[in-house]
Residue frames as a rotation matrix with the C-alpha (Angstrom) as fourth column:
MET 1
-0.326 -0.858 0.397 -54.52
0.812 -0.039 0.583 87.80
-0.484 0.512 0.709 105.29
SER 2
-0.344 0.133 -0.929 -54.44
-0.185 -0.980 -0.072 91.04
-0.921 0.147 0.362 103.37
ASP 3
0.697 0.717 0.009 -55.97
-0.062 0.072 -0.995 91.68
-0.714 0.693 0.094 99.97
THR 4
0.169 -0.704 -0.690 -52.61
-0.953 -0.295 0.067 91.77
-0.251 0.646 -0.721 98.21
LYS 5
0.988 0.154 0.001 -51.73
-0.144 0.928 -0.344 88.77
-0.054 0.340 0.939 96.07
SER 6
0.129 -0.991 0.032 -48.30
-0.976 -0.121 0.178 87.34
-0.173 -0.054 -0.983 96.79
LYS 7
-0.068 -0.250 -0.966 -46.58
-0.544 0.821 -0.174 84.08
0.837 0.513 -0.191 95.92
THR 8
-0.951 -0.294 0.091 -46.41
-0.219 0.438 -0.872 83.13
0.217 -0.850 -0.481 99.59
LYS 9
-0.370 0.900 0.231 -50.16
-0.709 -0.112 -0.697 83.55
-0.601 -0.422 0.679 99.97
MET 10
0.316 0.460 -0.830 -50.74
-0.908 0.401 -0.123 81.43
0.277 0.792 0.544 96.86
VAL 11
-0.511 -0.577 -0.637 -48.50
-0.322 0.816 -0.481 78.66
0.797 -0.041 -0.603 98.23
VAL 12
-0.898 0.252 0.360 -50.40
-0.331 0.149 -0.932 78.71
-0.289 -0.956 -0.051 101.53
TYR 13
0.082 0.978 -0.191 -53.71
-0.895 -0.013 -0.446 78.43
-0.439 0.208 0.874 99.63
ALA 14
0.117 -0.100 -0.988 -52.32
-0.745 0.649 -0.153 75.58
0.657 0.754 0.001 97.51
ILE 15
-0.851 -0.476 -0.221 -51.13
-0.193 0.676 -0.711 73.64
0.488 -0.563 -0.667 100.57
LEU 16
-0.641 0.692 0.333 -54.45
-0.515 -0.065 -0.855 74.20
-0.569 -0.719 0.398 102.32
LEU 17
0.260 0.760 -0.596 -56.37
-0.963 0.154 -0.223 72.99
-0.077 0.631 0.772 99.27
VAL 18
-0.259 -0.428 -0.866 -54.24
-0.498 0.827 -0.260 69.85
0.828 0.364 -0.427 98.99
ILE 19
-0.984 -0.103 0.146 -54.81
-0.175 0.406 -0.897 69.05
0.033 -0.908 -0.418 102.67
LEU 20
-0.308 0.946 0.098 -58.56
-0.683 -0.148 -0.715 69.60
-0.663 -0.287 0.692 102.36
LEU 21
0.255 0.403 -0.879 -58.87
-0.930 0.353 -0.108 67.57
0.266 0.845 0.464 99.14
PHE 22
-0.583 -0.486 -0.651 -56.96
-0.267 0.872 -0.411 64.65
0.768 -0.066 -0.638 100.65
GLY 23
-0.873 0.350 0.339 -59.24
-0.329 0.090 -0.940 64.90
-0.360 -0.932 0.036 103.70
ILE 24
0.125 0.948 -0.294 -62.29
-0.907 -0.011 -0.420 64.61
-0.402 0.319 0.858 101.46
LEU 25
0.003 -0.213 -0.977 -60.67
-0.740 0.657 -0.145 61.74
0.673 0.723 -0.156 99.59
SER 26
-0.901 -0.405 -0.159 -60.03
-0.190 0.695 -0.693 59.80
0.391 -0.594 -0.703 102.80
ILE 27
-0.534 0.783 0.319 -63.67
-0.572 -0.057 -0.818 60.26
-0.622 -0.619 0.479 103.86
PHE 28
0.407 0.851 -0.333 -65.37
-0.817 0.176 -0.549 58.99
-0.409 0.495 0.767 100.71
ILE 29
-0.448 -0.628 -0.636 -62.90
-0.825 0.565 0.023 56.21
0.345 0.535 -0.771 99.86
HIS 30
-0.905 0.118 0.410 -64.97
-0.169 0.783 -0.598 53.90
-0.391 -0.610 -0.689 102.09
PHE 31
0.064 0.981 -0.183 -68.17
-0.633 -0.102 -0.767 54.40
-0.772 0.165 0.614 100.07
THR 32
-0.778 -0.232 0.584 -69.27
0.253 0.736 0.628 51.97
-0.576 0.636 -0.514 97.38
GLY 33
-0.195 0.763 0.616 -71.56
0.943 0.318 -0.095 52.03
-0.269 0.563 -0.782 94.39
LYS 34
0.353 0.497 0.792 -73.62
0.754 -0.653 0.074 55.08
0.554 0.571 -0.606 93.57
MET 35
0.952 -0.011 -0.305 -72.47
0.214 -0.688 0.694 57.09
-0.217 -0.726 -0.653 96.59
PHE 36
0.054 -0.999 0.003 -68.84
0.520 0.031 0.854 56.62
-0.852 -0.044 0.521 95.59
ALA 37
-0.251 -0.099 0.963 -69.59
0.962 -0.142 0.236 57.76
0.113 0.985 0.131 92.03
LEU 38
0.713 0.585 0.386 -71.39
0.520 -0.811 0.267 60.90
0.470 0.010 -0.883 93.25
GLU 39
0.790 -0.488 -0.371 -68.61
0.146 -0.439 0.887 61.77
-0.595 -0.755 -0.275 95.67
LEU 40
-0.159 -0.881 0.445 -66.03
0.748 0.186 0.637 61.18
-0.644 0.434 0.630 92.95
VAL 41
0.116 0.291 0.950 -67.83
0.873 -0.487 0.042 63.57
0.475 0.824 -0.310 90.59
GLY 42
0.963 0.267 0.031 -67.96
0.208 -0.815 0.541 66.21
0.169 -0.515 -0.841 93.33
PHE 43
0.458 -0.873 -0.169 -64.28
0.347 0.001 0.938 65.69
-0.818 -0.488 0.303 94.09
VAL 44
-0.255 -0.541 0.801 -63.31
0.947 0.029 0.321 66.11
-0.197 0.840 0.505 90.44
VAL 45
0.516 0.509 0.689 -65.38
0.618 -0.778 0.113 69.32
0.594 0.368 -0.716 90.18
LEU 46
0.960 -0.193 -0.204 -63.67
0.054 -0.588 0.807 70.74
-0.276 -0.786 -0.554 93.27
LEU 47
0.139 -0.967 0.215 -60.29
0.600 0.255 0.758 69.70
-0.788 0.024 0.616 91.92
VAL 48
-0.089 -0.104 0.991 -60.90
0.962 -0.265 0.058 71.43
0.257 0.959 0.124 88.58
LEU 49
0.807 0.437 0.397 -62.17
0.325 -0.890 0.320 74.61
0.493 -0.129 -0.860 90.27
SER 50
0.760 -0.594 -0.263 -59.14
0.168 -0.212 0.963 74.63
-0.627 -0.776 -0.061 92.56
PHE 51
-0.117 -0.837 0.534 -56.75
0.841 0.203 0.502 74.19
-0.529 0.508 0.680 89.65
VAL 52
0.143 0.250 0.958 -58.42
0.814 -0.580 0.029 76.95
0.563 0.775 -0.287 87.60
GLY 53
0.962 0.269 0.042 -58.46
0.189 -0.772 0.607 79.28
0.196 -0.576 -0.793 90.59
LEU 54
0.494 -0.852 -0.173 -54.79
0.257 -0.047 0.965 78.73
-0.831 -0.522 0.195 91.36
ALA 55
-0.143 -0.536 0.832 -53.80
0.966 0.108 0.235 78.96
-0.215 0.837 0.502 87.69
GLY 56
0.028 0.229 0.973 -55.47
0.575 -0.800 0.172 82.35
0.818 0.555 -0.154 87.40
TYR 57
0.256 0.101 -0.961 -54.66
0.964 -0.108 0.245 83.52
-0.079 -0.989 -0.125 90.91
PHE 58
-0.540 -0.588 -0.602 -52.82
0.556 -0.786 0.269 86.66
-0.632 -0.190 0.752 89.86
THR 59
-0.814 0.367 0.451 -55.54
0.254 -0.474 0.843 87.71
0.523 0.801 0.293 87.40
ARG 60
-0.671 0.604 0.430 -58.80
-0.726 -0.653 -0.215 89.40
0.151 -0.456 0.877 88.30
TRP 61
0.294 0.875 -0.385 -60.97
-0.768 0.456 0.450 86.34
0.569 0.163 0.806 87.67
GLY 62
-0.318 -0.515 -0.796 -58.72
-0.006 0.841 -0.541 83.89
0.948 -0.168 -0.271 89.55
GLY 63
-0.970 -0.053 0.236 -59.72
-0.225 -0.163 -0.961 85.13
0.090 -0.985 0.146 92.98
ARG 64
-0.170 0.985 0.037 -63.39
-0.982 -0.167 -0.085 84.84
-0.077 -0.051 0.996 92.13
VAL 65
0.289 0.233 -0.929 -63.05
-0.480 0.874 0.070 81.22
0.828 0.426 0.364 91.02
LEU 66
-0.574 -0.642 -0.508 -60.93
0.115 0.551 -0.827 80.26
0.811 -0.533 -0.242 94.01
PHE 67
-0.910 0.266 -0.319 -63.22
0.312 -0.070 -0.948 81.87
-0.274 -0.961 -0.019 96.59
């Protein structure tokens, strides 16, 4: 994709992130105990970074957070 920031490109990134995050969720849902807690912390960090990156997508810092 080009370097221009469009709403279509943001929607594609959002859909891709949702698919990837649900993929991660389905992998670590089978873990228990400490491993589940560590994976859950990592998942929440990725979720927050994704949200911040998409929220600031059209600003200069949004692209840096997202990628």
